[in-house]
N, C-alpha and C positions, 0 to 999 in steps of 0.2 A: 406426718403430719404435715412435712415438707411438700412429700409428692401431694399430697389433696390438694395443698395450694397451688403448685404447681401445675395441678391440671383444672383447676377451676380458674386460674390466670390464665393460661391456654386456652378454655374455654372462652371467657370471656374476650381473650385479644379476638379469636376468631370471628365471636358474634359481633364484635367492633367493625370487622372487614367489610362485614356482608348483611351487616345494619341498616336501616333505613335513611339515617342520616351520612354514613358513608356513601350509599348507592346513590343518593341525591346528589354528592359533591362529585364523583366520578361522572354522572351522566355530565353537569353542569361542566366540569371540566374537558370533558370528549368533545361537547357542541362548542366550547370555547376553541379547541385545537383545531376542529374542522373549521370555523370560521376563521383563524388565524391563517391555517395552511391553505385555505383557497384565497384569501385575498392575496399573502404573499405568491402561491402561484400565476394568479391574474396577473400581479406585477414585473414577475419575472419574466411574463409571455411577451407583453407588449414591451420591456426593455429589450427582450433578445429578439422580438419581431424587428424593433429598429436597426439594433444592429446590424442585424441578416441584412436588411433593404438597404442598409447605408454602404454596405460591403457589396450585395449585389448592383446597386448605384455606381459604386465607384470604378468596380471591376468593369461596368458595362460604358463608360466614359474615357476608359483607356486610350481607346482606337482615336477617339475624336481628340483627344487632349494630345495624344501622339501628332495626329494630321495638322492641326491646329500649331504647332511647336514647329511642325517642318514647313507651315506655310510661313510662318513669321519669318525665319532664320534662313530657309533656302531660298534662294532667288529663280530657282530653276524648277521649283515644284510648280506643278502641274498634274492634268487628269491620271495621266499615264502612270507616275511616281504614286499618286492617290491611289489608284487602281492596283497595283503591285503593293502595295503595304494594306491593302483591305484583304485581299486574297490571301494573303502571307499572315495574318491575324486570325483570320478565319481556320485556318486550316492547322494552326497551333495548340491554340485553345478549346478543348475538348467541351467547355462548359457554356460555349457561345455558340448557339442555335444558326445565326446569320450576321454576316456584319454586309451592309449594300452602301454602294456610292452611287449619290442620286446627285441630279441637277438640281435647280434652283425651283423647277417646276415639277420637282419632285417626280420625273422620267428616271427608271433604274439605268444604272450606266455600268456596272457591273455587284457579282457577289452574289446573283443566282444559282451557277454553277457551283458554289461550294456551302449553299445552304442545306442546312438538312430542317426545314421547313417544307413541306410539299408542297406547297401551293403560294408561290413567293408573289405573283399577280394580285391573288387575292387576298393576300396580307397587305399589302402595299396599297390597295383600292379600300380598304376597310375604312370606314369613316372617322374613327377614331385615330385612324394613322395621317387618315388625308389631312386632319385637322390638327395635329399633330407636327408633320411636315410644314404646315403652310405657317406655323405660328412660329415654329422655329426659325425659318427666314425671316418672314416680315418682324418678330420682335428682336431678331439676332441674339435669341435665347435659348440654352439646351431645354430640350420637353423630355421629361423621363416621368414612367407611370408604370402601371402593372396593368400587363393584359394577357388575356386568353384568347387562344386563335386555337382550330382544330383540338380541341381538347388538352393542348400543353399550355399550361401557366409559364408566362415570362414576363422579363423585364423590359423594356423599350428604353431606349434612348438615342433620342433625335437632335442632332446639332448641325450648324453650318459651319461650314472651315472659314475665316477671317482670310477676307480680301480675296477669295475665291468664286464663281458661282456655283460652291456643290456642297455638299452636305451629307453626314454618314448617317445610317440606320442599325443602331449595335440591338438584338435581341440576344438575351442570358435567360437559359434555363433555369426557371425558379425549383425544380423538382428538387436537385439535388440540397440548396440549400434549406427547403421543407422540411425533407427529411432531417439535417442536422440541427434546425431547430426543436424537431419533434421530438429527437434523441435527447436534447439538450433541456426542454422541458423535464422530460421523463425523467433525469439524474438528477435535476434540481427539487422536483418534486418527490422524489425518492428522499434526499437528504434531507428536506427538511421535515416531511413526517416522522424520521427516524431520531433527529434533533429532538422536535415536539414532544412523540412518545415519551423520550428519556427523561426530558423534563419536568414534563407532566405525573410521570411516576415518581420523581424524586419529590414533586411538589406536594403529590399526594399521600405518601408515606409520612414527611413531614409535617405535616398537617394534621396527620394520623396521629403522630406521635404525639404532638404539644396540645392538639387541640380535640379531637373526635375520641380518641382511647380515653383522657380523663371523664370527658364528659358521659361516655357510655358505662365507665366503670361508675360513677356516682351514680347514674340512672338506676344499674343492676342495684345497688346497696342500698339506693332507696328504696326500689320496689321487694328489693328482701327483708328489709327491716318492717315494713308495713305487714309483714304476713304475719 
């Protein structure tokens, strides 16, 4: 008798897991999981993107900040020392596509020989670049923006050297940063999906045990008594 009751219980338990109430709840929880994961992933993307751009901008501004400090504290600082510093920084850093030293009119003084951009003159003649260079000197404020040239995504930082008729144009390759951003997004998405699935499954079993299971057993008993 106990075996019969156990078999009936297992049968009803299995039916309660695949019944319409359980299926409806599972589908709703799946939809909720997708919505929550998508929202969190979009939020993560924009947060990580902002961090990436802030890091790249800081990287691009390093040379300009260094020259500004030298100009303010070194009385002998001039175009010669600036050119040496620009050349040295461009050679040392692999993620820097180019560092150009320019005058207040936007003319190139040095940096073409160390640049990893195929067309330096075309790059500096780009209308967006000309506008940024002019604004950097006129407003005496750095200009920082994303730019694509020759199929290469880059971050450009234009700044004047205080007290000198000089300026720098630093171009940092965005491709390594974008690859790192993509890897971070996928890692974050994987963690969130796994966590959400575990929580949803646990919640589903809890609801099934406390709500769906008793309702299904009651419905089965009512149907059996009416026969």
